C-alpha positions as CSV (number, residue, x, y, z in Angstrom):
1,X,0.0,0.0,0.0
2,X,3.0,2.3,-0.2
3,X,4.9,4.4,2.3
4,X,7.8,3.4,4.4
5,X,7.8,3.2,8.2
6,X,10.2,3.8,11.0
7,X,10.6,2.1,14.4
8,X,10.0,4.6,17.2
9,X,12.5,4.6,20.0
10,X,11.5,2.8,23.2
11,X,11.8,4.5,26.5
12,X,15.3,4.6,27.8
13,X,17.1,4.6,24.5
14,X,19.8,7.0,23.7
15,X,18.9,7.9,20.2
16,X,16.4,10.5,19.1
17,X,13.3,10.2,17.0
18,X,13.7,10.5,13.2
19,X,13.1,14.0,11.9
20,X,10.3,15.4,9.8
21,X,12.0,14.4,6.6
22,X,12.0,10.7,7.5
23,X,8.4,10.9,8.5
24,X,7.4,12.6,5.3
25,X,9.1,9.9,3.4
26,X,6.9,7.4,5.2
27,X,3.7,9.1,4.1
28,X,1.6,7.1,1.6
29,X,1.5,9.9,-0.9
30,X,-0.7,8.0,-3.3
31,X,-3.5,8.0,-0.7
32,X,-2.9,11.8,-0.1
33,X,-3.2,12.4,-3.9
34,X,-6.4,10.5,-4.0
35,X,-7.9,12.5,-1.2
36,X,-6.8,15.7,-3.0
37,X,-8.5,14.4,-6.2
38,X,-11.8,13.9,-4.5
39,X,-11.7,17.5,-3.1
40,X,-10.8,18.9,-6.5
41,X,-13.8,17.0,-8.0
42,X,-16.0,18.6,-5.3
43,X,-14.7,22.0,-6.3
44,X,-15.6,21.4,-9.9
45,X,-19.1,20.4,-8.9
46,X,-19.5,23.5,-6.8
47,X,-18.4,25.6,-9.8
48,X,-21.1,24.0,-11.9
49,X,-23.7,24.6,-9.2
50,X,-22.8,28.3,-8.8
51,X,-22.1,29.0,-12.5
52,X,-23.7,32.2,-13.5
53,X,-24.7,33.1,-9.9
54,X,-23.9,36.4,-8.5
55,X,-24.5,35.6,-4.8
56,X,-22.7,32.2,-4.6
57,X,-19.9,32.7,-7.2
58,X,-17.2,32.6,-4.5
59,X,-18.2,29.2,-3.1
60,X,-15.8,27.1,-5.2
61,X,-12.7,29.1,-4.4
62,X,-13.8,29.2,-0.7
63,X,-14.1,25.4,-0.8
64,X,-10.7,25.0,-2.3
65,X,-9.1,27.5,0.2
66,X,-10.7,25.7,3.1
67,X,-9.4,22.4,1.8
68,X,-5.9,23.8,1.4
69,X,-6.0,24.8,5.1
70,X,-7.4,21.4,6.1
71,X,-4.7,19.7,4.0
72,X,-2.0,21.4,6.0
73,X,-3.8,20.5,9.3
74,X,-3.9,16.8,8.1
75,X,-0.2,16.7,7.3
76,X,0.7,18.3,10.6
77,X,-1.4,15.8,12.5
78,X,0.1,13.0,10.5
79,X,3.5,13.8,12.0
80,X,2.3,13.6,15.6
81,X,3.4,10.3,17.3
82,X,0.8,7.9,18.5
83,X,2.0,8.2,22.0
84,X,1.0,11.9,22.0
85,X,-2.4,11.1,20.5
86,X,-2.8,8.5,23.2
87,X,-1.9,10.9,26.1
88,X,-4.2,13.6,24.7
89,X,-7.2,11.3,24.4
90,X,-8.7,11.9,27.9
91,X,-8.0,15.7,28.2
92,X,-9.3,16.3,24.7
93,X,-12.4,14.3,25.3
94,X,-13.1,16.1,28.6
95,X,-12.7,19.5,27.1
96,X,-15.1,18.6,24.2
97,X,-17.6,17.3,26.8
98,X,-17.4,20.5,28.8
99,X,-17.9,22.5,25.6
100,X,-21.0,20.4,24.9
101,X,-22.4,21.2,28.3
102,X,-21.6,24.9,27.7
103,X,-23.6,24.8,24.5
104,X,-26.6,23.4,26.4
105,X,-26.3,26.2,29.0
106,X,-25.3,29.2,26.9
107,X,-25.1,28.2,23.2
108,X,-26.2,30.5,20.4
109,X,-29.3,29.5,18.4
110,X,-29.1,29.5,14.6
111,X,-31.7,28.1,12.3
112,X,-33.7,26.7,15.3
113,X,-30.8,24.7,16.6
114,X,-28.5,25.4,19.6
115,X,-25.2,24.0,18.4
116,X,-22.6,26.9,18.6
117,X,-20.5,28.7,21.2
118,X,-19.5,32.3,20.7
119,X,-16.2,33.0,22.3
120,X,-15.6,36.6,21.4
121,X,-15.1,36.8,17.6
122,X,-14.7,33.0,17.5
123,X,-17.7,30.8,16.8
124,X,-17.2,27.0,17.3
125,X,-19.3,23.9,17.0
126,X,-18.2,21.6,19.8
127,X,-20.1,18.6,18.4
128,X,-17.5,18.5,15.6
129,X,-14.6,18.3,18.0
130,X,-16.3,15.5,19.9
131,X,-16.3,13.2,16.8
132,X,-12.5,12.7,16.8
133,X,-12.3,13.1,20.5
134,X,-14.6,10.1,21.1
135,X,-12.6,8.0,18.6
136,X,-9.3,8.7,20.5
137,X,-10.9,8.2,23.9
138,X,-12.4,4.8,23.0
139,X,-9.1,3.7,21.3
140,X,-7.2,4.6,24.5
141,X,-9.8,2.9,26.8
142,X,-9.7,-0.4,24.9
143,X,-5.9,-0.2,24.5
144,X,-5.8,-0.2,28.3
145,X,-8.6,-2.6,28.9
146,X,-6.9,-5.4,27.1
147,X,-4.4,-5.7,29.9
148,X,-7.1,-6.7,32.3
149,X,-7.8,-9.9,30.5
150,X,-11.5,-9.2,30.5
151,X,-13.6,-9.6,27.4
152,X,-17.0,-9.9,29.1
153,X,-19.9,-7.5,29.0
154,X,-18.7,-5.3,31.8
155,X,-15.6,-4.1,30.0
156,X,-17.9,-2.4,27.4
157,X,-20.0,-0.5,30.0
158,X,-17.6,2.4,30.4
159,X,-17.3,2.6,26.6
160,X,-21.1,2.8,26.3
161,X,-21.1,5.7,28.8
162,X,-18.3,7.5,26.9
163,X,-20.4,7.2,23.7
164,X,-23.9,7.9,25.0
165,X,-23.2,10.9,27.2
166,X,-22.0,13.2,24.3
167,X,-24.5,11.6,21.9
168,X,-27.3,12.6,24.3
169,X,-26.1,16.2,24.6
170,X,-25.7,16.6,20.8
171,X,-29.2,15.1,20.2
172,X,-30.7,17.7,22.5
173,X,-29.2,20.6,20.3
174,X,-30.9,19.0,18.2
175,X,-28.4,17.5,15.7
176,X,-29.5,14.0,14.7
177,X,-26.9,13.6,12.0
178,X,-24.0,14.2,14.3
179,X,-25.6,12.0,16.9
180,X,-25.7,9.1,14.5
181,X,-22.1,9.8,13.4
182,X,-20.9,9.4,17.0
183,X,-22.9,6.2,17.5
184,X,-21.6,4.8,14.3
185,X,-17.9,5.6,14.9
186,X,-18.1,4.5,18.6
187,X,-20.1,1.4,17.7
188,X,-17.4,0.3,15.2
189,X,-14.7,0.5,17.8
190,X,-16.8,-1.4,20.4
191,X,-17.5,-4.1,17.8
192,X,-13.8,-4.5,16.9
193,X,-13.0,-4.7,20.6
194,X,-14.9,-8.0,20.8
195,X,-18.5,-7.2,21.7
196,X,-20.4,-10.5,21.9
197,X,-23.0,-11.2,19.1
198,X,-25.7,-11.9,21.7
199,X,-25.2,-8.4,23.1
200,X,-25.3,-6.9,19.6
201,X,-28.5,-8.7,18.8
202,X,-30.1,-7.7,22.1
203,X,-29.1,-4.1,21.5
204,X,-30.6,-4.1,18.0
205,X,-33.8,-5.6,19.2
206,X,-34.0,-3.1,22.0
207,X,-33.3,-0.3,19.5
208,X,-36.1,-1.4,17.2
209,X,-38.6,-1.7,20.1
210,X,-37.7,1.8,21.3
211,X,-38.5,3.4,17.9
212,X,-42.1,4.2,18.7
213,X,-41.1,5.9,21.9
214,X,-38.3,7.9,20.3
215,X,-40.7,8.9,17.5
216,X,-43.5,10.1,19.8
217,X,-41.6,11.6,22.7
218,X,-38.0,12.4,21.7
219,X,-38.0,13.7,18.1
220,X,-38.9,17.3,17.3
221,X,-41.9,18.0,15.0
222,X,-39.7,18.7,12.0
223,X,-37.7,15.5,12.6
224,X,-41.0,13.5,12.7
225,X,-42.0,15.2,9.5
226,X,-38.8,14.0,7.8
227,X,-39.4,10.5,9.1
228,X,-43.0,10.5,7.8
229,X,-41.8,11.7,4.4
230,X,-39.1,8.9,4.3
231,X,-41.7,6.2,5.2
232,X,-44.1,7.5,2.5
233,X,-41.3,7.3,0.0
234,X,-40.4,3.7,1.1
235,X,-44.0,2.6,1.0
236,X,-44.4,4.1,-2.5
237,X,-47.1,6.5,-1.4
238,X,-47.3,9.9,-2.9
239,X,-45.9,12.5,-0.6
240,X,-46.4,16.2,-0.7
241,X,-44.2,17.0,-3.8
242,X,-44.4,20.8,-3.0
243,X,-43.9,20.4,0.7
244,X,-41.8,18.0,2.8
245,X,-41.2,15.7,-0.1
246,X,-40.1,18.4,-2.5
247,X,-36.3,17.9,-2.0
248,X,-36.4,14.2,-2.4
249,X,-38.6,14.3,-5.5
250,X,-36.4,16.8,-7.2
251,X,-33.3,14.8,-6.3
252,X,-34.8,11.7,-7.9
253,X,-35.6,13.6,-11.0
254,X,-32.0,14.9,-11.2
255,X,-30.5,11.4,-10.6
256,X,-32.8,9.8,-13.1
257,X,-32.3,12.3,-15.8
258,X,-28.5,11.9,-15.7
259,X,-28.7,8.4,-17.1
260,X,-25.4,6.5,-17.7
261,X,-23.1,9.3,-18.9
262,X,-25.0,12.4,-17.7
263,X,-26.0,15.6,-19.5
264,X,-22.4,17.0,-19.4
265,X,-20.6,19.4,-17.1
266,X,-22.6,22.7,-16.6
267,X,-25.6,21.2,-18.5
268,X,-27.7,19.9,-15.6
269,X,-31.2,21.2,-15.7
270,X,-32.0,20.7,-12.0
271,X,-28.7,22.1,-10.8
272,X,-28.5,25.1,-13.2
273,X,-32.1,26.1,-12.5
274,X,-31.6,25.6,-8.8
275,X,-34.5,23.3,-8.3
276,X,-32.9,21.3,-5.5
277,X,-32.4,23.0,-2.1
278,X,-29.0,22.6,-0.4
279,X,-27.5,21.1,-3.6
280,X,-24.1,22.7,-2.7
281,X,-24.1,21.0,0.6
282,X,-26.0,17.8,1.5
283,X,-27.4,17.1,-2.0
284,X,-24.3,17.7,-4.1
285,X,-24.5,14.1,-5.3
286,X,-27.6,14.9,-7.3
287,X,-25.5,17.4,-9.4
288,X,-22.8,14.7,-10.0
289,X,-25.5,12.2,-11.0
290,X,-27.3,14.6,-13.4
291,X,-24.2,16.0,-15.1
292,X,-21.8,13.1,-15.0
293,X,-24.3,10.3,-14.8
294,X,-24.1,6.9,-13.2
295,X,-20.4,6.6,-14.3
296,X,-19.5,9.8,-12.5
297,X,-21.2,8.7,-9.2
298,X,-19.6,5.3,-9.5
299,X,-16.2,6.8,-10.0
300,X,-16.6,9.0,-6.9
301,X,-17.8,6.1,-4.8
302,X,-15.0,3.8,-6.1
303,X,-12.4,6.5,-5.1
304,X,-13.9,6.6,-1.6
305,X,-13.9,2.8,-1.5
306,X,-10.2,2.8,-2.2
307,X,-9.5,5.5,0.4
308,X,-11.5,3.8,3.1
309,X,-10.1,0.3,2.2
310,X,-6.6,1.8,2.4
311,X,-7.4,3.3,5.8
312,X,-8.6,-0.1,7.1
313,X,-5.4,-1.7,5.8
314,X,-3.4,0.8,7.7
315,X,-5.4,0.0,10.9
316,X,-4.8,-3.7,10.5
317,X,-1.0,-3.2,10.1
318,X,-0.5,-1.2,13.2
319,X,1.3,-3.0,16.1
320,X,-0.6,-1.2,18.9
321,X,-4.2,-1.7,19.8
322,X,-4.6,2.1,20.2
323,X,-3.5,2.7,16.6
324,X,-5.7,-0.1,15.3
325,X,-8.8,1.2,17.1
326,X,-8.1,4.9,16.4
327,X,-7.6,4.3,12.6
328,X,-10.6,2.0,12.3
329,X,-12.8,4.5,14.2
330,X,-11.7,7.4,12.0
331,X,-12.4,5.4,8.9
332,X,-15.8,4.3,10.2
333,X,-16.7,7.9,10.9
334,X,-15.9,9.0,7.3
335,X,-17.6,5.9,5.9
336,X,-20.8,6.8,7.8
337,X,-20.8,10.2,6.2
338,X,-20.7,8.6,2.7
339,X,-23.2,5.8,3.2
340,X,-25.7,8.0,5.0
341,X,-25.4,10.8,2.4
342,X,-25.9,8.5,-0.5
343,X,-28.9,6.8,1.2
344,X,-30.4,10.2,2.1
345,X,-30.1,11.6,-1.4
346,X,-31.7,8.5,-3.1
347,X,-34.5,8.4,-0.6
348,X,-33.4,5.2,1.3
349,X,-32.7,7.1,4.5
350,X,-34.3,10.1,6.2
351,X,-32.9,13.6,5.5
352,X,-30.8,14.5,8.5
353,X,-28.2,16.8,7.1
354,X,-25.1,14.6,6.5
355,X,-22.7,16.0,3.9
356,X,-20.6,14.2,1.3
357,X,-17.1,14.4,2.6
358,X,-14.7,16.8,0.8
359,X,-17.4,17.3,-2.0
360,X,-20.1,19.2,-0.1
361,X,-19.5,22.8,0.8
362,X,-18.7,23.4,4.4
363,X,-15.6,24.1,6.4
364,X,-16.4,22.4,9.8
365,X,-17.1,19.0,8.4
366,X,-14.1,19.2,6.0
367,X,-11.8,20.0,8.9
368,X,-13.2,17.1,10.9
369,X,-12.8,14.6,8.0
370,X,-9.2,15.8,7.2
371,X,-8.3,15.6,10.9
372,X,-9.5,12.0,10.8
373,X,-7.3,11.3,7.8
374,X,-4.4,13.0,9.7
375,X,-4.9,10.5,12.5
376,X,-5.0,7.6,10.0
377,X,-1.7,8.8,8.3
378,X,-0.2,9.1,11.8
379,X,-1.1,5.5,12.5
380,X,0.6,4.5,9.3
381,X,3.8,6.5,9.9
382,X,4.1,5.4,13.5
383,X,2.6,1.9,13.2
384,X,5.6,0.2,15.0
385,X,5.5,2.6,17.9
386,X,5.0,1.1,21.4
387,X,2.1,2.8,23.3
388,X,2.1,2.7,27.1
389,X,-0.8,0.7,28.7
390,X,-0.5,2.4,32.1
391,X,-2.3,5.6,33.1
392,X,-4.8,7.7,31.1
393,X,-2.3,10.4,30.3
């Protein structure tokens, strides 16, 4: 899969760590170039969406600029040793959790959701920080838990608390998409840590049985409306094409009209006439389908398949449990974005606001995804490093 590696010095050795040059030589640059290619393709789609627009003409360049900054962040994070990632896991998780509590107490409301903290001129969304923080914390916890020679149910209880506490706080904002992302990334790590199939089955059954209660007493009115629209689509019933079902109906028209090869770049009817709301963010896949057709969408998903598969390969090759769990959790988080976005756009999943990574416009999600890739690259570069199993710091 490319990329060299180096053996990190063990404690007590007299020699120093290899420098930045040696680490850069160990980077799998083919993977980095593939990530860059996906982001450039997203910029091209945003150019098509905003072509001729006077109000959104700057989105493609802003997207490319944000990606450039995020790319630098990714490369810097890739050079961080796994031992430092491991020591930072608990403090970063606790800070992210405190910020989530602060949002609940004094967060600013935008678009009907209380998700942001205003710290002077700086506006942050703590739920994005929690995604990677949770992956690191769970990886550190299970890395330590393996020394206790315990693989029973009780070893997973603290992990469940680590997942459910921030998930509940984020759900209250409300942000269902991020809540599902946390549950997915955390669930993958718990599964890889050896969760018994009977427990998994019991949890799934309990989840299904709790759906009516969640629908009636937990979801907001607009969230229930999205679920109703989704169920009508699945059942083949005619939904309100000018109301709640408008976005999905227009998305299906765009996807269907693209055919095999598409109508050509800048020639999409639905995209150029702005029929689809949020087509530059959550529904950018409809533009790809209409203008580049089935082949264009397949090419994008194949590229993502190679990237994610490469990430899992990196996870498997790491010598430390922390590195394996951290890389797998980061890959799982990005995979959830992709799977849910595709399902949402084609009407197989409810619309909950999950973007297509690196393709949809948005700086916060892009920074989160690129930070996750930075962690994966760090696991590759430092895959032979020995991580302490004592203490949380």
